N, C-alpha and C positions, 0 to 999 in steps of 0.2 A: 685947630690944634697948633701949638707952638713948640718947636724943638730947637735946642741949641744948634746953630748952623755950622759953626767952625769945629770940625772934627779934629780931635787930637790935642785940644788945649785943656780939656777937663778930665773926666773920668767916665767909667761906664754908666754913671748916673745920668749922663746926657741923653741916653737912649730912652729914658722914661719920659712919658708924656708930661708936659708942663701945663696942659690944659686944666683950667679950673672947672670945666663942665663936668657934670656927673657922668659916670661910665655909660649909662644907658643912652645918653644923647650924643656921645662921640661916635664918629663913623669909623668902625674898626679897620676898614681898608686904608685909612689914612694914618694908622699907627704903625710904629716899628715893632712893638712888643704887644702881647695880649693885653686886654683891658685891665686884668687883675695884677699885672706886674708891679712888684714893689721890692724894696730892700729892707731886710729886717735888722735887728740890733746887732747881729753878727756880721753885718756888711755883706750879706749874701742875698742873691736874687731869689725871689719867691714868685711862683706862678700859681694862681688858683689857691693861694694860701699854703702852698707846699714849697719847701726849700729845695732848690734845684740840686744842690750838692747832696742832700739827703736822698733824693730820688735816685741819683746815680749810684750812691752807696747801696741802695736797696735793689735796684733793677739793672744796674750796669750801664755801660755806654758803648757805642752811641745810643741815644735814647730820644725818641720823639715824645714831646710833652705837649699834649693838646688841652687847651683851656676851654672847659665846657661853657663858661659864662660868655666868653667872647663869641663862640660859635652860635650860641642861642641869641645873643644880641644882634649879630649880623643877620641871622635868619629872620628875626622879628622886624628889623629895620627894613629889609627888603619887602617883606609881606605887608607891613603897615604903610610903607611909602606908596606902593601901588594901589592899595585901598584908598589912600588919601587923595592921590592925584588923578586916578583914572575913574571916570564915572560908571564904566561898565564893569563886567566881571573880570577878574584877574587871577592868575595862578603863577607862583614862583616855583621853579624847578631847580633842584641842586644838580649841577653837572658833575656827576659822581666820578668822572674820570680824574678829577683833581685829587680825590682820595676816596676810594671805594672800600669801605669796611663796614661791618655790622653796626658799630657804635655811631659812626658819623651819619650813616643813613637813617638810623633810628632817631637820632636827635633832630635831624632835618625833618623827618616825618612828624615827629611830635610837635614841631613848630608849624605844622600845616603845609609844609613844602612837599612837592612831588619830586620825582627823581628822573634825571636824564641818564640813560644807559647806552652803552655801545658794544656790548658783548653778552654772551650767555652767562658768563661769570658775574657781570654787573647786574644782570636781570635777577639771577638767583640770590645775590647778596641783598638787593633791594627788597625782594619778596620775603626773604627770611628775616629781614630787619623790621618787617611789619608794614611796609609801604603798600597802600592799596593799588592794585593793578591798574585801575583807571587813572592813576596819577604817575604812571611809569611811561616814559616816551623813549622808544628804541631808535637810536641813530646809527650811522655807520655807512661808509662808502663801499663796503664789500661784505655785507652780511651773508652768512652761509644759510642754506635752505633750512638746516637744523635749527639755527638761531631764530630765523624768521618764524618757523613753526612754533617754537617755544614761546616767542613773544605773542603770537596770535592766540594760541590756546590759553595763555596766562591772562589775556585780557588787556595787554598793553596796546598803546597807540604806536603805530609804525610810522616813522618818518622816512618816507620813500626818497632815496637819494639819487636813484638812477633807474634805467629800464630793467635791469636785472631784478631789482626789488619789486617793481610793479608786476613784471611777468611772473615772478615766483609767487607773489601774493595771489595773482589771478589763477594760477595753476592749483594752488592750495585750496582756493575757494571752490573750484570745480570739483575737487576731491572731497568737499564737505568739511574741510578743516576750519574750525572757528572756535571762538570762546564760548558762545552759546548758539545752539542750533537755530538757524534762520536769521541770525543777526549778522550784518556785514562787518567786516574788519575796519576799525577806525584808521584812517591814513591821513598823514599830513605830507605835503609835497615840499621838499627842500629845493631851493634854486639859488644860484649865485646872483646877488643883487648888483654886481659891478661897482661896488664901493670899496675903495682902498683906504687904509688908515696907517698911521705911523706906528709900526710895531715891528717885531722881528719877522723876517720873511717866512720862517717856519710856522708861525702862528697867525698868518694872514689867511683868511678863508673867504672873504667877500668878493675878491677880485674875480674877473671872468676866468683867468687862468688859474683854476683851483681844482683839486681832485674831488671837491665836495659839490654836490647839488646839480640839478638840471641847468642847462643853459637857458637863460630867460627867453630866448627866441623859440624854444621848443615847448613852452608851456601850453600853447594851444593844443598841440598834439597829445601832450600828457593829460590835459583835462578831458579831451575827447575820449581817450582810452579808458580813463576811470569812469566816465559817465556811462560807458557801455558795459561795465563789469558790475553786475548786481551784488557780488560778494564784497565789493569795496565801497567805502563811504569816505569821500574826501572831506574831512572836517575842517581843514585849514591849510595854511602855508607857513613855512619856516625859512628864515634867512639869518645868516650869522656873518659878521664881518671880521672877526679876529679876537685876539686876546691881549691882555695887558695894555689896554687902550686908555689914554689920558684925555682924549678929545671927546667932546659931546656932539660936535657937528655931524660926524658920520652916522651916529645913531639917529639924529634928527632927520638926516637925509633918507635913512633906511625906511622910516615910516611912510614916506610918500611912495617909495618903490614897492613896498609890500602891499600897501592898500590898492595901488593900481593893479597889482597881480591878483589881489582878492576880488576886485571888481570883474576882472576877466574870468576868474573861476566861476563867479556867480552867473556869468553869461552862458555857461554850459550847464546850468541848472544843478550845480553841485552844492551840497549843504555846507559850504565853507563858512564857518562862523568863528574860527580861531586864527590868531596869528602868533607866531613865536619869533621875537626879535633877537633871540640869542642872548649871549652874555657879553663878556669881554672887558668889563670894568677893571681897571688896573688897581694895583695895591702899592703901598710904599715899601720898597726893599731897602732904600737908602734915604737919608735925610733930605736929599735933593729931589727925590720923587714927589710929585704933587698931583695925585689923582683927584678927580672930582669925588665928592661924597656920594654915598648911596642915595641920599635924598635928592641931590641935584641931578644925578644920573636918571633916577626914576621920573622925576618931574619933567625933564627934557623929553624923555620918550613918551610919556603919557600925553603931554600937551601936543607933541608932534603927531601922534596917532589920532587924537581927537580932531585936530585941525585938518588932517588929510581925509578923515572920514567925512567931515563937513564939506570939504571941497568936492568930494565925489558922491555926496548925498547917500552915504552908506551907513547903516546902523553900526554902532560900536561893536566890534567883534570881541570875543574873549581874548584878553591880552596875556600872553605868557612870556616869561624871560627865564634864562637858565644860567645864573651865576655859578661859577665853580671856584676859581682862584680867589675872587674877592670875598667869597663866603667863608672859606676855610684857611686861606693863606696865612693871615696874620694871627690866627688863633693858636698857632703851634710854633714851638722852637725846637731845635735839636741840640742836645748836650753832648759834648765830647770830652775826653780826657787827654790832656797834653802828654806827649811822650818825648821824643828826641828833638834836639835843636841842632841846626847846622848853620854856622856863621861863615859867610864868604866876605872877608873884609873889603869894604868899599863897594860891595855889589848888593848883597841881600842876606837876610837871615830867614831861614826856613824853620818854622815851628810846626812839628808834625802832630797830628791827632789820630785817634784810633778809628776813624771812619774816612769818608771821602766820597769819591765818585760812585761808589756802590749804594750809598744811602742818599746822595744828592748829586745826580748827574747833570743838573741844569748848568752849572758853570762851564763844564767841558762841552756841553751840547749847544747851549745858547749864548755862551759868554756872559751868563747872568752874574750880577753883582749882589753881594749880601753884606750885612754888617755882623760883627762879632764882638762879644764882650766876655770878660772874665767873671763868671758867676760867683766866685768865692772871694773876690776883692773888688767890689763894685765902686768904692770911693777912691781906689788907688789911682794916682795920676797916670795918664797915658803917655809913657815915656819911650815906648819902643815902637818901631815900624817893622813889622814882620809879614812874611807870606805864610798863611796858614795852609799847610800841605796835607793831603790825604795819605793814607798808608799803602795805596795800591801801586803796583809795578807799572806805572804809567807817568811819564813826565808831565802830562797835562792834568794830572790829578791834583789840581789846586783849587781849594775852596774860596780863598780870598787873598788877593794880592794887596800888598802895602796896607795891611790892617794896623790900626792904632790900638795898642794894648799896653797894660802895665807889664812890668817885668814878670815873666811867667816861669814856672818850674814844672818839672815832671809831676803829674798828679793834679795840677790845677784843672779846673773845669771851665771850658769855653762853651758859650752858647751862641749859636747862629740863629738869627731872628727870621721870622716870616717863612717858615719851612713847611707849612701845612699843605701846600698845593704842589703836586708833581714831584714830590720827594719820595715818600713811601710808595706812591703809585708807579713811579718809574725806577724804583730801586732794583738792583740786580745782585747776583752772586759772583760778580767779577772777582777773579783770584780765589774763588771758592770761599768767599767771605759770607757768613750767615747774615741775613737781614736783621736790623735792630728790632727791639721791642718798642711798643707805643703805649703810653699811659694817658688816661683821662684824669684831669685834676679839677676839683670843684670844692671850694670852701673848706680846704684842708683835707679833703678825702681824695684818695688816689685809687684808681682801678686799672688793671692791665686790659687793654682793648686789642692789642696784637702781641702775641707771645713771641719772644725772641727765638729765632731759629738757632739750631745747633749744627755742629759738623755732621752729626748723624743724620739730620734732616736732609742735608745736601747729598748724602750717599743713598738715601732711601729709595730713590727712583733709578739709580744706576743698575745696570744689568751687565754681568761679566760672562761672555760666552765660555762654556765649559772648557774648550780647548785652550783658553787663555788663563785658566785658573792658576792660582799660585801653587807651585809644586812644594809639597812638604817633605 
């Protein structure tokens, strides 16, 4: 894919893909905008055949706009790539922490994907979205007993992260808690592979000093414990090295580490026939980002796993992966309405919008960088350098510093790209601001998939002690 590299010399049109490849062959994680993004005759941005400004008029802003075609294309590219490059059985799971809602989970399931969950809320969302329980994998470093029991009785696979998980599972087994009477609970063991990658410290998970997973030196003790518990069946191993990764070598190295561990599990007569190599493939947030394509990432992993199995004379295990950000991230944009402007001569111009850190906490949390464009004047020259500020009472509530935009007025519609992952899912009610609505667009059709919260919703769970009641 080719994009104009010099930001600020053209217009918002430079954010559209210049690739001549058909949509279905482009790797969505390498795009800045959804695959269906286009500009209509009114010089306005369209996503999924729907004009963004018209969507804001109908549904308000801030507004998450999810493109169904891009989400389906990403899902099918992952699914088909693993079928193409791996000679054994494979299963792609959607890491739903990126954005767990009924519509996203239902689309992923309809494309043949399973779901990776980390809470009772995510379990229930996946089940209600129609995901088969045997395709739901329950992760987490501090699962509650109630959550574990829900996952077991629902028929999910439990990814054991620590001794608390294993001992709780064993206790439940002794009490007869199971999905089907007489059947052991499917368990995968997560361990830290000791592989570091170049990404933000907060989203590294593969290094030894991590809150996730068993220490690799304790695996022998772990396998022995499971082998002596008839209510548990160790079906495989899980390891994950991080998120927003642009390198393929760490994933190549992971294959050898996890296959060595699988060989060790087999020495304890465990029926370990699955490996989950996690996710972590990065996406393009800015035009300088250069992540591998889904095809290249999948090919690297598949070839490395096959080679490692050959070295250890091990049959090909079932190969699982769990993309989250790279599956939904670039399928969504967030639309905002421009409000006030503050010009500090010789210093900075602040352009404020009607959202901010409550709908996108990643800039203030991870110092994440995004791109923005004016959806109602796509061909206008980028003559202004502004800082796009949120509306919250926090100096750090800045969405984008030094953004290149055309001259904007109150009421103009700005679109921030690649907001499908960890935006809605990490949204808050800071300053008592209701969370935005989300819509799904596809071929000119629009459907609400998350209803906009109201001020009344925020008050619904408040309780006022009688002695503090308002005196009339």
